[in-house]
C-alpha positions in Angstrom: 10.9 -15.9 5.0 8.5 -18.6 4.5 6.3 -17.2 7.5 6.5 -13.8 5.8 5.1 -15.1 2.5 2.4 -17.2 4.2 1.2 -14.6 6.6 -0.9 -12.5 3.8 -2.8 -15.6 3.1 -3.4 -16.6 6.8 -4.9 -13.0 7.2 -7.1 -13.4 4.2 -8.2 -16.9 5.0 -11.3 -15.9 7.1 -12.5 -13.8 4.3 -12.0 -16.4 1.6 -13.7 -19.0 3.6 -16.6 -16.6 4.1 -17.0 -15.7 0.5 -16.8 -19.6 -0.5 -19.6 -20.3 2.1 -21.8 -17.4 1.3 -21.1 -16.9 -2.5 -19.2 -19.8 -4.0 -20.9 -22.9 -2.9 -24.6 -21.6 -3.8 -23.4 -20.5 -7.1 -21.9 -24.0 -7.7 -25.1 -25.5 -6.5 -27.2 -23.4 -8.6 -25.4 -24.2 -11.7 -25.4 -27.9 -10.6 -29.2 -27.6 -10.3 -29.7 -25.8 -13.6 -28.0 -28.0 -15.8 -28.6 -31.4 -14.4 -31.3 -33.9 -13.4 -31.4 -37.6 -12.1 -29.9 -38.4 -15.5 -26.9 -36.1 -15.7 -26.3 -33.1 -17.9 -29.7 -31.6 -19.4 -30.9 -28.5 -20.7 -34.5 -29.3 -19.9 -34.8 -26.9 -17.1 -33.8 -24.0 -19.5 -36.1 -25.1 -22.1 -38.9 -25.1 -19.7 -38.0 -21.6 -18.4 -37.8 -20.2 -21.9 -41.3 -21.7 -22.7 -42.9 -20.0 -19.8 -44.8 -16.9 -21.0 -43.9 -15.2 -17.8 -39.9 -15.3 -18.1 -39.6 -12.9 -21.1 -41.8 -10.6 -19.7 -40.3 -10.4 -16.4 -37.0 -10.1 -18.3 -38.4 -7.2 -20.3 -39.7 -5.5 -16.9 -36.7 -5.7 -15.0 -34.4 -4.3 -17.8 -37.0 -1.8 -18.4 -37.0 -0.9 -14.3 -33.0 -0.6 -14.5 -33.0 1.6 -17.5 -35.7 4.2 -16.2 -35.0 4.0 -12.6 -31.2 4.0 -12.1 -30.5 7.0 -14.3 -33.4 9.1 -12.6 -32.0 8.3 -9.1 -28.5 8.9 -10.2 -29.4 12.6 -11.3 -31.6 13.1 -8.2 -29.1 12.0 -6.0 -26.3 14.2 -7.8 -28.7 17.0 -7.4 -29.5 16.5 -3.9 -25.8 16.0 -3.1 -24.8 19.4 -4.7 -27.7 21.2 -2.7 -26.2 19.8 0.5 -22.6 21.2 -0.6 -24.3 24.6 -0.9 -24.6 24.1 2.8 -28.4 25.5 3.0 -30.0 26.4 6.1 -31.1 23.3 8.3 -28.7 21.3 6.0 -28.6 18.4 8.3 -32.6 18.3 8.5 -32.6 18.0 4.8 -30.0 15.0 4.8 -32.1 13.1 7.4 -35.4 13.5 5.7 -34.0 12.4 2.5 -32.5 9.4 3.9 -35.8 8.4 5.8 -36.7 5.8 3.1 -33.5 3.8 4.0 -35.1 2.8 7.1 -38.3 1.4 5.2 -38.5 -2.0 4.1 -39.4 -2.8 0.5 -42.8 -4.4 1.2 -43.6 -1.6 3.5 -42.8 0.9 0.9 -45.1 -1.2 -1.5 -48.0 -1.0 0.7 -47.4 2.7 1.2 -47.6 3.3 -2.5 -50.5 0.7 -2.8 -52.5 2.9 -0.6 -51.8 5.6 -3.2 -52.2 4.0 -6.4 -55.1 1.4 -5.5 -58.4 1.9 -6.8 -59.8 3.6 -3.7 -56.3 5.1 -3.0 -55.3 8.5 -2.1 -54.5 9.6 -5.8 -57.9 8.6 -7.1 -59.7 10.3 -4.1 -57.9 13.4 -5.1 -58.6 12.9 -9.0 -62.3 12.7 -7.9 -62.3 15.6 -5.6 -60.8 17.8 -8.2 -63.4 16.5 -10.7 -60.7 15.2 -13.1 -62.3 11.9 -13.0 -65.6 10.3 -12.2 -64.4 6.9 -10.9 -60.7 7.3 -10.9 -58.0 5.5 -12.7 -57.2 1.9 -12.5 -53.5 2.4 -12.3 -52.7 -1.3 -11.3 -55.0 -3.0 -13.5 -53.2 -5.8 -15.5 -54.4 -4.5 -18.7 -52.5 -1.1 -18.1 -49.0 -2.2 -18.3 -47.8 1.5 -18.7 -49.4 2.7 -15.4 -48.3 -0.5 -13.4 -44.9 0.3 -14.6 -45.1 3.9 -13.6 -46.3 2.9 -10.2 -43.4 0.6 -9.6 -41.0 3.1 -10.9 -42.2 5.8 -8.6 -42.3 3.6 -5.5 -38.6 2.3 -6.3 -37.5 6.1 -6.8 -38.8 7.1 -3.7 -37.4 4.0 -1.7 -34.0 3.8 -2.9 -32.7 7.1 -4.3 -31.4 7.8 -0.6 -28.9 5.1 -1.1 -27.3 6.6 -4.2 -27.5 10.1 -2.4 -25.7 8.9 0.6 -22.9 7.4 -1.6 -22.6 10.5 -3.7 -22.4 12.8 -0.6 -19.7 10.7 0.8 -17.9 11.1 -2.6 -18.2 14.9 -2.7 -16.6 15.0 0.8 -13.5 13.6 -0.7 -13.2 16.4 -3.5 -10.7 19.0 -2.6 -12.5 22.5 -2.6 -9.3 24.0 -4.2 -10.4 22.4 -7.6 -13.6 24.1 -7.5 -12.2 27.5 -6.4 -9.6 27.4 -9.0 -12.2 26.6 -11.7 -14.0 29.7 -10.6 -11.1 31.8 -10.6 -10.5 31.0 -14.2 -14.0 31.8 -15.1 -15.8 28.5 -15.2 -19.6 28.5 -14.7 -21.5 26.1 -12.5 -22.2 23.6 -15.4 -18.5 23.7 -16.5 -17.3 23.2 -13.0 -19.9 20.2 -12.5 -18.8 18.6 -15.9 -15.1 19.1 -15.6 -14.4 19.1 -12.1 -17.0 17.4 -9.7 -18.3 14.5 -11.9 -14.9 13.3 -13.0 -13.8 13.3 -9.3 -16.9 11.4 -8.3 -16.2 8.6 -10.6 -15.3 6.0 -8.2 -18.3 6.9 -6.0 -20.5 7.0 -9.1 -19.3 3.5 -9.9 -20.2 1.9 -6.5 -23.5 3.8 -6.5 -24.4 2.5 -10.0 -23.2 -1.2 -9.4 -24.9 -1.3 -6.0 -28.3 0.2 -7.4 -28.3 -2.0 -10.4 -28.0 -5.0 -8.6 -30.6 -3.8 -6.0 -33.0 -3.1 -9.0 -32.4 -6.6 -10.4 -33.5 -7.9 -7.1 -36.5 -5.6 -6.8 -39.6 -7.9 -6.0 -41.5 -7.0 -2.8 -42.3 -3.4 -4.2 -43.7 -4.8 -7.2 -45.5 -7.8 -5.5 -47.3 -5.5 -2.9 -48.2 -3.1 -5.9 -49.2 -5.6 -8.7 -48.8 -9.0 -7.7 -47.8 -11.1 -10.8 -49.3 -8.9 -13.2 -46.2 -7.2 -13.6 -43.5 -9.9 -12.9 -40.0 -9.5 -12.5 -36.9 -11.8 -12.4 -36.6 -12.3 -8.9 -40.2 -12.6 -8.4 -40.2 -15.7 -10.9 -37.2 -17.1 -8.9 -39.7 -17.0 -5.9 -42.6 -18.4 -8.1 -40.5 -21.3 -9.5 -38.9 -22.3 -6.0 -41.9 -21.6 -3.7 -45.2 -22.0 -5.6 -44.1 -24.3 -8.5 -41.8 -26.4 -6.3 -39.1 -26.4 -9.1 -35.8 -25.4 -7.4 -33.9 -26.3 -10.8 -35.7 -23.7 -13.0 -35.3 -21.3 -10.1 -31.8 -21.7 -10.2 -31.7 -21.0 -13.9 -33.6 -17.8 -13.3 -30.9 -16.8 -10.6 -28.1 -17.6 -13.1 -29.7 -15.1 -15.4 -29.9 -12.5 -12.8 -26.3 -12.9 -11.9 -25.3 -12.9 -15.7 -27.1 -9.4 -15.8 -25.4 -8.2 -12.6 -21.9 -9.2 -13.8 -22.4 -7.8 -17.2 -23.6 -4.3 -16.0 -21.0 -4.3 -13.3 -18.0 -4.8 -16.0 -19.9 -2.0 -18.1 -19.9 0.4 -15.4 -16.2 -0.5 -14.4 -15.1 0.3 -18.2 -17.1 3.4 -18.6 -17.3 5.3 -15.3 -13.6 5.9 -14.3 -11.6 8.1 -12.2 -9.4 10.6 -13.7 -5.9 9.6 -14.3 -4.5 12.3 -11.7 -6.6 10.9 -8.9 -5.3 7.2 -8.9 
């Protein structure tokens, strides 16, 4: 009996050790660094962080990026998945084409879009050629916060929508076609079937997609760095700045805890609001 009771924990032990090594210990270390110095407990690192003018700006930019990018990517991914479900010609070609950005790194994607939005980039060349502008538009100028945000948003949507798309497509494969066919028999139109059949059944997949995409949006750094440098700061970029350039791991740990708190808060929000229908549990 004792062997039977102990066996599940023995099987779980490698996973527990891995989680403690990769997540538990770094978390404990970050908390210790953020709240202590040579004399013990302190809030000096947090005061220095909040006194930094870049912090609140990076927090605002990161939250704006999440609020704008994640809903747009979710809508695009669901629309693309519905198109795949309709089985158009060359459906497999569409799937692989839409998944191409998954194979491109963040920095490479940022450099691609820098060649488009730069002062002498393809977009300005097109505007000048069409006669819509004499010298082009300074899309990435530090004084044009709106256009910088637009450039980062477009780059992030192009780069990471495919991740949400793959998750949603996988979720749609698990929905029995009988549900949709029954709704059609009872006269439900496309939007009614989408609202009352498809989306409720996609609840678990949407939870996973939203949580992963929000966490990745919080970690966005290389795209914005390639496009704007520190003119459009983000939280993870500030973590890098404090740790590498300013040589202050304690304040960097404080920024990372802010990112962790937002990640956990949004994950709990999605788990409570986006739920699977009762009958599918």
